One Martini backbone bead per residue (centre of mass of N, CA, C, O) as a GRO file, in nm:
protein
  457
    1UNK     BB    1   8.383  11.193   9.614
    2UNK     BB    2   8.714  11.157   9.672
    3UNK     BB    3   8.939  11.382   9.849
    4UNK     BB    4   9.170  11.576   9.914
    5UNK     BB    5   9.290  11.822  10.060
    6UNK     BB    6   9.294  12.138   9.953
    7UNK     BB    7   9.607  12.206  10.010
    8UNK     BB    8   9.722  11.994   9.814
    9UNK     BB    9   9.635  12.120   9.545
   10UNK     BB   10   9.746  12.404   9.591
   11UNK     BB   11  10.045  12.313   9.624
   12UNK     BB   12  10.081  12.182   9.351
   13UNK     BB   13  10.019  12.434   9.172
   14UNK     BB   14  10.228  12.622   9.294
   15UNK     BB   15  10.473  12.454   9.221
   16UNK     BB   16  10.430  12.453   8.919
   17UNK     BB   17  10.422  12.757   8.867
   18UNK     BB   18  10.711  12.812   8.975
   19UNK     BB   19  10.853  12.643   8.757
   20UNK     BB   20  10.731  12.796   8.499
   21UNK     BB   21  10.658  13.124   8.585
   22UNK     BB   22  10.512  13.155   8.283
   23UNK     BB   23  10.193  13.157   8.190
   24UNK     BB   24   9.990  12.902   8.061
   25UNK     BB   25   9.832  12.610   8.206
   26UNK     BB   26   9.728  12.314   8.049
   27UNK     BB   27   9.473  12.091   8.180
   28UNK     BB   28   9.350  11.790   8.054
   29UNK     BB   29   9.067  11.621   8.033
   30UNK     BB   30   8.841  11.373   8.010
   31UNK     BB   31   8.619  11.189   7.831
   32UNK     BB   32   8.387  11.012   7.687
   33UNK     BB   33   8.374  10.671   7.554
   34UNK     BB   34   8.273  10.502   7.294
   35UNK     BB   35   8.203  10.174   7.224
   36UNK     BB   36   7.943  10.159   6.971
   37UNK     BB   37   7.790  10.414   7.083
   38UNK     BB   38   7.736  10.713   7.221
   39UNK     BB   39   7.566  10.595   7.489
   40UNK     BB   40   7.793  10.363   7.497
   41UNK     BB   41   8.022  10.359   7.753
   42UNK     BB   42   8.294  10.361   7.901
   43UNK     BB   43   8.447  10.371   8.172
   44UNK     BB   44   8.542  10.626   8.352
   45UNK     BB   45   8.867  10.809   8.319
   46UNK     BB   46   9.074  11.025   8.442
   47UNK     BB   47   9.314  11.218   8.408
   48UNK     BB   48   9.598  11.215   8.602
   49UNK     BB   49   9.677  11.517   8.595
   50UNK     BB   50   9.404  11.622   8.678
   51UNK     BB   51   9.393  11.473   8.946
   52UNK     BB   52   9.647  11.591   9.078
   53UNK     BB   53   9.552  11.910   9.052
   54UNK     BB   54   9.201  11.862   9.080
   55UNK     BB   55   9.052  11.561   9.153
   56UNK     BB   56   8.817  11.550   8.942
   57UNK     BB   57   8.599  11.266   8.852
   58UNK     BB   58   8.510  11.407   8.560
   59UNK     BB   59   8.380  11.492   8.268
   60UNK     BB   60   8.451  11.761   8.066
   61UNK     BB   61   8.739  11.878   8.170
   62UNK     BB   62   8.921  12.183   8.225
   63UNK     BB   63   9.243  12.372   8.277
   64UNK     BB   64   9.388  12.670   8.426
   65UNK     BB   65   9.717  12.802   8.495
   66UNK     BB   66   9.859  13.087   8.631
   67UNK     BB   67  10.192  13.134   8.667
   68UNK     BB   68  10.191  13.436   8.767
   69UNK     BB   69   9.930  13.428   8.980
   70UNK     BB   70   9.800  13.119   9.043
   71UNK     BB   71   9.547  13.096   8.899
   72UNK     BB   72   9.243  12.898   8.874
   73UNK     BB   73   9.055  12.726   8.608
   74UNK     BB   74   8.741  12.574   8.544
   75UNK     BB   75   8.606  12.382   8.273
   76UNK     BB   76   8.241  12.344   8.289
   77UNK     BB   77   7.946  12.174   8.342
   78UNK     BB   78   7.653  12.185   8.467
   79UNK     BB   79   7.392  12.009   8.538
   80UNK     BB   80   7.114  11.914   8.396
   81UNK     BB   81   6.810  11.775   8.397
   82UNK     BB   82   6.876  11.571   8.176
   83UNK     BB   83   7.113  11.454   8.328
   84UNK     BB   84   6.971  11.374   8.599
   85UNK     BB   85   6.781  11.159   8.477
   86UNK     BB   86   7.034  10.964   8.399
   87UNK     BB   87   7.261  11.017   8.661
   88UNK     BB   88   7.181  11.209   8.862
   89UNK     BB   89   7.251  11.369   9.150
   90UNK     BB   90   7.523  11.590   9.188
   91UNK     BB   91   7.772  11.761   9.266
   92UNK     BB   92   7.866  12.056   9.215
   93UNK     BB   93   8.121  12.195   9.051
   94UNK     BB   94   8.167  12.438   9.235
   95UNK     BB   95   8.200  12.267   9.494
   96UNK     BB   96   8.438  12.095   9.398
   97UNK     BB   97   8.630  12.325   9.338
   98UNK     BB   98   8.642  12.436   9.630
   99UNK     BB   99   8.777  12.166   9.743
  100UNK     BB  100   9.042  12.239   9.539
  101UNK     BB  101   9.076  12.570   9.535
  102UNK     BB  102   8.845  12.673   9.326
  103UNK     BB  103   8.659  12.973   9.236
  104UNK     BB  104   8.666  12.926   8.914
  105UNK     BB  105   8.394  12.876   8.685
  106UNK     BB  106   8.363  12.781   8.334
  107UNK     BB  107   8.269  12.773   8.037
  108UNK     BB  108   8.397  12.585   7.781
  109UNK     BB  109   8.379  12.814   7.557
  110UNK     BB  110   8.605  12.996   7.706
  111UNK     BB  111   8.883  12.863   7.665
  112UNK     BB  112   8.975  12.959   7.379
  113UNK     BB  113   8.942  13.256   7.436
  114UNK     BB  114   9.153  13.269   7.671
  115UNK     BB  115   9.390  13.165   7.510
  116UNK     BB  116   9.390  13.369   7.268
  117UNK     BB  117   9.428  13.620   7.442
  118UNK     BB  118   9.710  13.532   7.554
  119UNK     BB  119   9.850  13.500   7.281
  120UNK     BB  120   9.804  13.789   7.174
  121UNK     BB  121   9.973  13.896   7.434
  122UNK     BB  122  10.238  13.694   7.437
  123UNK     BB  123  10.179  13.437   7.571
  124UNK     BB  124  10.225  13.131   7.709
  125UNK     BB  125  10.162  12.778   7.625
  126UNK     BB  126  10.114  12.503   7.837
  127UNK     BB  127  10.138  12.153   7.743
  128UNK     BB  128  10.054  11.827   7.707
  129UNK     BB  129  10.042  11.547   7.582
  130UNK     BB  130   9.839  11.377   7.352
  131UNK     BB  131   9.589  11.075   7.363
  132UNK     BB  132   9.312  11.214   7.284
  133UNK     BB  133   9.061  11.343   7.094
  134UNK     BB  134   8.970  11.573   7.297
  135UNK     BB  135   9.241  11.712   7.307
  136UNK     BB  136   9.246  11.798   7.012
  137UNK     BB  137   8.991  11.972   7.039
  138UNK     BB  138   9.106  12.193   7.225
  139UNK     BB  139   9.338  12.274   7.004
  140UNK     BB  140   9.145  12.345   6.799
  141UNK     BB  141   9.216  12.663   6.640
  142UNK     BB  142   9.483  12.705   6.717
  143UNK     BB  143   9.792  12.740   6.698
  144UNK     BB  144   9.978  12.520   6.493
  145UNK     BB  145  10.270  12.577   6.637
  146UNK     BB  146  10.192  12.432   6.868
  147UNK     BB  147  10.349  12.254   7.155
  148UNK     BB  148  10.459  12.068   7.370
  149UNK     BB  149  10.603  12.114   7.692
  150UNK     BB  150  10.900  12.040   7.824
  151UNK     BB  151  10.891  12.192   8.096
  152UNK     BB  152  10.621  12.064   8.187
  153UNK     BB  153  10.695  11.775   8.178
  154UNK     BB  154  10.943  11.783   8.378
  155UNK     BB  155  10.778  11.905   8.614
  156UNK     BB  156  10.568  11.681   8.649
  157UNK     BB  157  10.757  11.441   8.682
  158UNK     BB  158  10.910  11.546   8.928
  159UNK     BB  159  10.652  11.577   9.108
  160UNK     BB  160  10.514  11.287   9.069
  161UNK     BB  161  10.753  11.094   9.152
  162UNK     BB  162  10.709  11.220   9.433
  163UNK     BB  163  10.554  11.092   9.694
  164UNK     BB  164  10.311  11.138   9.905
  165UNK     BB  165  10.169  11.028  10.187
  166UNK     BB  166   9.876  11.005  10.063
  167UNK     BB  167   9.968  10.824   9.829
  168UNK     BB  168  10.081  10.585   9.981
  169UNK     BB  169   9.817  10.514  10.114
  170UNK     BB  170   9.661  10.454   9.848
  171UNK     BB  171   9.855  10.242   9.736
  172UNK     BB  172   9.825  10.043   9.974
  173UNK     BB  173   9.530   9.989   9.927
  174UNK     BB  174   9.564   9.869   9.640
  175UNK     BB  175   9.747   9.634   9.735
  176UNK     BB  176   9.551   9.500   9.932
  177UNK     BB  177   9.344   9.425   9.715
  178UNK     BB  178   9.541   9.269   9.538
  179UNK     BB  179   9.609   9.054   9.741
  180UNK     BB  180   9.323   8.926   9.750
  181UNK     BB  181   9.319   8.847   9.455
  182UNK     BB  182   9.558   8.646   9.469
  183UNK     BB  183   9.454   8.459   9.686
  184UNK     BB  184   9.194   8.380   9.529
  185UNK     BB  185   9.343   8.249   9.290
  186UNK     BB  186   9.490   8.025   9.445
  187UNK     BB  187   9.227   7.894   9.573
  188UNK     BB  188   9.070   7.851   9.271
  189UNK     BB  189   9.284   7.686   9.145
  190UNK     BB  190   9.221   7.417   8.904
  191UNK     BB  191   9.212   7.138   8.759
  192UNK     BB  192   8.968   7.176   8.487
  193UNK     BB  193   8.973   7.467   8.461
  194UNK     BB  194   8.920   7.776   8.355
  195UNK     BB  195   9.053   8.080   8.350
  196UNK     BB  196   8.790   8.252   8.363
  197UNK     BB  197   8.699   8.146   8.647
  198UNK     BB  198   8.932   8.302   8.802
  199UNK     BB  199   8.888   8.579   8.690
  200UNK     BB  200   8.611   8.615   8.819
  201UNK     BB  201   8.727   8.610   9.112
  202UNK     BB  202   8.905   8.853   9.088
  203UNK     BB  203   8.680   9.055   9.016
  204UNK     BB  204   8.504   9.008   9.263
  205UNK     BB  205   8.709   9.101   9.470
  206UNK     BB  206   8.751   9.384   9.361
  207UNK     BB  207   8.450   9.480   9.373
  208UNK     BB  208   8.409   9.416   9.684
  209UNK     BB  209   8.639   9.672   9.730
  210UNK     BB  210   8.582   9.926   9.557
  211UNK     BB  211   8.711   9.841   9.265
  212UNK     BB  212   8.935   9.834   9.004
  213UNK     BB  213   9.129   9.812   8.728
  214UNK     BB  214   9.471   9.895   8.628
  215UNK     BB  215   9.441   9.644   8.428
  216UNK     BB  216   9.458   9.389   8.238
  217UNK     BB  217   9.432   9.067   8.290
  218UNK     BB  218   9.699   8.831   8.362
  219UNK     BB  219   9.591   8.488   8.297
  220UNK     BB  220   9.818   8.209   8.248
  221UNK     BB  221   9.969   7.921   8.101
  222UNK     BB  222  10.103   8.136   7.887
  223UNK     BB  223  10.361   8.311   8.014
  224UNK     BB  224  10.533   8.361   7.747
  225UNK     BB  225  10.301   8.567   7.713
  226UNK     BB  226  10.327   8.867   7.844
  227UNK     BB  227  10.033   8.992   7.724
  228UNK     BB  228   9.794   8.785   7.833
  229UNK     BB  229   9.425   8.817   7.766
  230UNK     BB  230   9.373   8.516   7.745
  231UNK     BB  231   9.096   8.300   7.908
  232UNK     BB  232   9.042   7.989   7.752
  233UNK     BB  233   9.208   7.793   7.909
  234UNK     BB  234   9.283   7.488   8.016
  235UNK     BB  235   9.365   7.366   8.328
  236UNK     BB  236   9.662   7.177   8.392
  237UNK     BB  237   9.857   6.964   8.505
  238UNK     BB  238  10.201   7.101   8.485
  239UNK     BB  239  10.120   7.394   8.491
  240UNK     BB  240  10.176   7.738   8.480
  241UNK     BB  241  10.086   8.043   8.650
  242UNK     BB  242  10.013   8.370   8.552
  243UNK     BB  243   9.949   8.652   8.783
  244UNK     BB  244   9.868   8.976   8.646
  245UNK     BB  245   9.729   9.192   8.887
  246UNK     BB  246   9.522   9.499   8.958
  247UNK     BB  247   9.428   9.764   9.151
  248UNK     BB  248   9.192  10.046   9.153
  249UNK     BB  249   9.112  10.279   9.345
  250UNK     BB  250   8.895  10.550   9.430
  251UNK     BB  251   9.174  10.738   9.365
  252UNK     BB  252   9.345  10.592   9.119
  253UNK     BB  253   9.536  10.391   9.246
  254UNK     BB  254   9.796  10.148   9.196
  255UNK     BB  255   9.825   9.805   9.146
  256UNK     BB  256  10.118   9.560   9.081
  257UNK     BB  257  10.097   9.210   9.064
  258UNK     BB  258  10.295   8.901   9.073
  259UNK     BB  259  10.206   8.550   9.043
  260UNK     BB  260  10.334   8.212   9.061
  261UNK     BB  261  10.173   7.887   8.984
  262UNK     BB  262  10.053   7.572   9.015
  263UNK     BB  263   9.774   7.415   8.916
  264UNK     BB  264   9.806   7.173   9.133
  265UNK     BB  265   9.975   7.309   9.396
  266UNK     BB  266  10.244   7.159   9.295
  267UNK     BB  267  10.574   7.153   9.254
  268UNK     BB  268  10.791   7.071   9.047
  269UNK     BB  269  11.120   7.041   8.998
  270UNK     BB  270  11.140   7.229   8.757
  271UNK     BB  271  10.972   7.463   8.876
  272UNK     BB  272  11.147   7.514   9.119
  273UNK     BB  273  11.405   7.595   8.981
  274UNK     BB  274  11.291   7.850   8.837
  275UNK     BB  275  11.150   7.990   9.065
  276UNK     BB  276  11.396   8.037   9.253
  277UNK     BB  277  11.537   8.225   9.059
  278UNK     BB  278  11.321   8.448   9.041
  279UNK     BB  279  11.305   8.500   9.350
  280UNK     BB  280  11.602   8.586   9.376
  281UNK     BB  281  11.586   8.818   9.179
  282UNK     BB  282  11.373   8.982   9.337
  283UNK     BB  283  11.524   9.012   9.609
  284UNK     BB  284  11.769   9.145   9.492
  285UNK     BB  285  11.629   9.390   9.372
  286UNK     BB  286  11.502   9.496   9.635
  287UNK     BB  287  11.779   9.515   9.797
  288UNK     BB  288  11.908   9.736   9.594
  289UNK     BB  289  11.708   9.946   9.628
  290UNK     BB  290  11.809  10.298   9.630
  291UNK     BB  291  11.938  10.581   9.671
  292UNK     BB  292  12.135  10.641   9.359
  293UNK     BB  293  12.051  10.407   9.201
  294UNK     BB  294  12.050  10.248   8.905
  295UNK     BB  295  11.817  10.056   8.754
  296UNK     BB  296  11.992   9.931   8.532
  297UNK     BB  297  12.181   9.787   8.743
  298UNK     BB  298  11.967   9.602   8.853
  299UNK     BB  299  11.887   9.462   8.598
  300UNK     BB  300  12.169   9.341   8.543
  301UNK     BB  301  12.203   9.180   8.806
  302UNK     BB  302  11.958   8.982   8.769
  303UNK     BB  303  12.058   8.871   8.495
  304UNK     BB  304  12.323   8.760   8.596
  305UNK     BB  305  12.198   8.562   8.790
  306UNK     BB  306  12.047   8.395   8.591
  307UNK     BB  307  12.300   8.305   8.421
  308UNK     BB  308  12.441   8.165   8.650
  309UNK     BB  309  12.222   7.951   8.704
  310UNK     BB  310  12.212   7.838   8.407
  311UNK     BB  311  12.503   7.738   8.412
  312UNK     BB  312  12.459   7.532   8.644
  313UNK     BB  313  12.229   7.380   8.455
  314UNK     BB  314  12.333   7.392   8.132
  315UNK     BB  315  12.194   7.622   7.943
  316UNK     BB  316  12.465   7.768   7.972
  317UNK     BB  317  12.787   7.914   7.858
  318UNK     BB  318  13.052   8.072   7.985
  319UNK     BB  319  13.081   8.409   8.011
  320UNK     BB  320  12.868   8.606   8.181
  321UNK     BB  321  12.952   8.893   8.102
  322UNK     BB  322  12.939   8.843   7.800
  323UNK     BB  323  12.643   8.768   7.788
  324UNK     BB  324  12.534   9.028   7.899
  325UNK     BB  325  12.653   9.220   7.686
  326UNK     BB  326  12.511   9.060   7.434
  327UNK     BB  327  12.200   8.966   7.539
  328UNK     BB  328  12.112   8.674   7.640
  329UNK     BB  329  11.890   8.740   7.857
  330UNK     BB  330  11.663   8.823   7.651
  331UNK     BB  331  11.568   8.526   7.583
  332UNK     BB  332  11.433   8.506   7.896
  333UNK     BB  333  11.414   8.846   7.941
  334UNK     BB  334  11.255   9.079   7.739
  335UNK     BB  335  11.214   9.261   7.985
  336UNK     BB  336  11.192   9.472   8.223
  337UNK     BB  337  11.207   9.513   8.576
  338UNK     BB  338  11.048   9.801   8.551
  339UNK     BB  339  10.826  10.067   8.696
  340UNK     BB  340  10.642  10.320   8.743
  341UNK     BB  341  10.401  10.401   9.012
  342UNK     BB  342  10.045  10.519   9.062
  343UNK     BB  343   9.802  10.663   8.891
  344UNK     BB  344   9.966  10.476   8.714
  345UNK     BB  345  10.088  10.181   8.631
  346UNK     BB  346  10.242  10.363   8.417
  347UNK     BB  347  10.383  10.627   8.518
  348UNK     BB  348  10.350  10.896   8.294
  349UNK     BB  349  10.374  10.771   7.993
  350UNK     BB  350  10.208  10.999   7.842
  351UNK     BB  351  10.477  11.194   7.854
  352UNK     BB  352  10.714  10.997   7.827
  353UNK     BB  353  10.931  10.756   7.898
  354UNK     BB  354  11.200  10.915   7.888
  355UNK     BB  355  11.114  11.120   8.114
  356UNK     BB  356  11.062  10.905   8.340
  357UNK     BB  357  11.313  10.666   8.305
  358UNK     BB  358  11.514  10.896   8.200
  359UNK     BB  359  11.790  11.070   8.164
  360UNK     BB  360  11.958  11.315   8.048
  361UNK     BB  361  12.140  11.131   7.792
  362UNK     BB  362  12.014  10.859   7.825
  363UNK     BB  363  12.057  10.558   7.670
  364UNK     BB  364  11.899  10.326   7.483
  365UNK     BB  365  11.891  10.013   7.423
  366UNK     BB  366  11.882   9.748   7.151
  367UNK     BB  367  11.846   9.519   7.341
  368UNK     BB  368  11.704   9.259   7.448
  369UNK     BB  369  11.534   9.388   7.734
  370UNK     BB  370  11.671   9.678   7.748
  371UNK     BB  371  11.467   9.812   7.540
  372UNK     BB  372  11.226   9.754   7.772
  373UNK     BB  373  11.333   9.956   7.978
  374UNK     BB  374  11.149  10.199   8.157
  375UNK     BB  375  11.370  10.195   8.400
  376UNK     BB  376  11.710  10.363   8.451
  377UNK     BB  377  11.733  10.562   8.665
  378UNK     BB  378  11.785  10.735   8.932
  379UNK     BB  379  11.700  10.698   9.258
  380UNK     BB  380  11.442  10.832   9.481
  381UNK     BB  381  11.290  10.954   9.723
  382UNK     BB  382  10.944  10.860   9.653
  383UNK     BB  383  10.961  10.635   9.479
  384UNK     BB  384  10.756  10.419   9.272
  385UNK     BB  385  10.789  10.064   9.204
  386UNK     BB  386  10.875   9.787   9.011
  387UNK     BB  387  10.959   9.430   9.077
  388UNK     BB  388  10.980   9.206   8.768
  389UNK     BB  389  11.093   8.928   8.724
  390UNK     BB  390  11.169   8.685   8.456
  391UNK     BB  391  11.097   8.354   8.301
  392UNK     BB  392  11.113   8.247   7.952
  393UNK     BB  393  10.984   8.004   7.712
  394UNK     BB  394  11.020   8.081   7.367
  395UNK     BB  395  11.009   7.896   7.101
  396UNK     BB  396  11.023   8.098   6.861
  397UNK     BB  397  11.275   8.248   6.962
  398UNK     BB  398  11.470   8.015   6.999
  399UNK     BB  399  11.451   7.913   6.699
  400UNK     BB  400  11.551   8.174   6.569
  401UNK     BB  401  11.827   8.187   6.704
  402UNK     BB  402  11.922   7.906   6.616
  403UNK     BB  403  11.903   7.950   6.303
  404UNK     BB  404  12.105   8.211   6.329
  405UNK     BB  405  12.336   8.152   6.550
  406UNK     BB  406  12.267   8.278   6.808
  407UNK     BB  407  12.463   8.231   7.081
  408UNK     BB  408  12.616   7.950   7.027
  409UNK     BB  409  12.844   7.973   7.254
  410UNK     BB  410  12.615   7.988   7.504
  411UNK     BB  411  12.369   7.817   7.402
  412UNK     BB  412  12.172   7.530   7.493
  413UNK     BB  413  11.942   7.429   7.278
  414UNK     BB  414  11.885   7.135   7.347
  415UNK     BB  415  11.800   7.184   7.647
  416UNK     BB  416  11.548   7.374   7.582
  417UNK     BB  417  11.332   7.174   7.458
  418UNK     BB  418  11.216   7.081   7.749
  419UNK     BB  419  11.075   7.397   7.779
  420UNK     BB  420  10.842   7.447   7.558
  421UNK     BB  421  10.599   7.376   7.794
  422UNK     BB  422  10.640   7.578   8.043
  423UNK     BB  423  10.655   7.893   7.993
  424UNK     BB  424  10.627   8.109   8.284
  425UNK     BB  425  10.789   8.341   8.524
  426UNK     BB  426  10.660   8.581   8.773
  427UNK     BB  427  10.772   8.837   9.011
  428UNK     BB  428  10.579   9.101   9.199
  429UNK     BB  429  10.646   9.427   9.337
  430UNK     BB  430  10.589   9.719   9.544
  431UNK     BB  431  10.813  10.008   9.572
  432UNK     BB  432  10.957  10.223   9.813
  433UNK     BB  433  11.164  10.490   9.831
  434UNK     BB  434  11.380  10.567  10.082
  435UNK     BB  435  11.617  10.714  10.272
  436UNK     BB  436  11.725  10.412  10.368
  437UNK     BB  437  11.575  10.260  10.097
  438UNK     BB  438  11.310  10.037  10.144
  439UNK     BB  439  10.948   9.955  10.069
  440UNK     BB  440  10.707   9.731  10.079
  441UNK     BB  441  10.394   9.735   9.980
  442UNK     BB  442  10.209   9.614  10.202
  443UNK     BB  443  10.111   9.316  10.260
  444UNK     BB  444  10.226   9.026  10.250
  445UNK     BB  445  10.280   8.814   9.960
  446UNK     BB  446  10.290   8.519   9.887
  447UNK     BB  447  10.610   8.334   9.745
  448UNK     BB  448  10.675   8.085   9.869
  449UNK     BB  449  10.643   7.763   9.802
  450UNK     BB  450  10.511   7.667  10.076
  451UNK     BB  451  10.294   7.890  10.081
  452UNK     BB  452  10.148   7.829   9.822
  453UNK     BB  453  10.081   7.530   9.878
  454UNK     BB  454   9.906   7.589  10.133
  455UNK     BB  455   9.687   7.761   9.992
  456UNK     BB  456   9.617   7.530   9.767
  457UNK     BB  457   9.536   7.277   9.946
   0.00000   0.00000   0.00000
């Protein structure tokens, strides 16, 4: 089990305790999840907040941080001989705890006793939102009036949003593995293959570099279906592929990259036209991100660029600013421009998307596209995020809007019918906000038309 240096975890907990000031901070770990019966479990993945403050990637652990004294306690079992028979001998929990700067390890049964003792003494208990059944189990039997702590949520989000140098290093490793997965996909995509054959190569490349997936692979000729995890289509010339896939490295940091390319290996004129717009949108978005800019403004700028190019093509007409204001761009890009990324591919969204991506008082739009914008706040140095514009021709959505007369003054619905079999295109990179501006993480991943065609030749 790879861990950061002891002082990193100690400093993180000290910083958190200083922000919370008083009371107990409960950081809950994950347990194992049964797939279809108790002993057949999904691959274990530790809670990211537990990883951040305690680092130990093992199940059935919880921890308390005393905000007044700074003392931390980990609650968990040492392995018994029965455990060792099935899973082998691993490093003792007490030894792992020492490596992350925790000298006290207690039996899990002591956790509720220690919490109730503190509550009886009038102390506060701070904990984060729960999203797994074992988290609810930790809280069962405690005061039913307890609720997640807003001050703890905001403190954790503020701390985890600004990535440390060691985190950037791990994220870069994840992106490097992800890069190789994408290159392998380009090289092995051929007309006449099924999608799952290329997905198998993506997985093989990922596993060959001692990594897992940071999310389910999206690899499809039906790119207009935004989260398409169906891999059974036959790939045929004339179709575009969206490959949205990313690696999670052995420290659980995520890469999240998207590349789009033609099944045949050669872009048609129509594919080139749309692809160049998406690529221009992505480059514009990356060049805009810097400290102090609101990400919602970057989102709007790339959508305005898309509408401007569509107007030049005759797909839309009228005043571009009016189209943007009324939400016409959502017809073609129904998702947001990007999200935070780190230990989670959608970093910290278990704590509440509004806490992570929006500032206090910042209202989410109800317009298609903007309502799905996960990150709208002002950017700061140390933030890591995705920039992932896309253009999609979704026949069902287009027909719905056409039948309702929506955007009739702006959208040339007749011209859009020739794109009903087009699918979609998305291009995505992972970006660090620096003091001077921005840095795209990892080695460059080909995305120019001639580069993609050369790789696929």
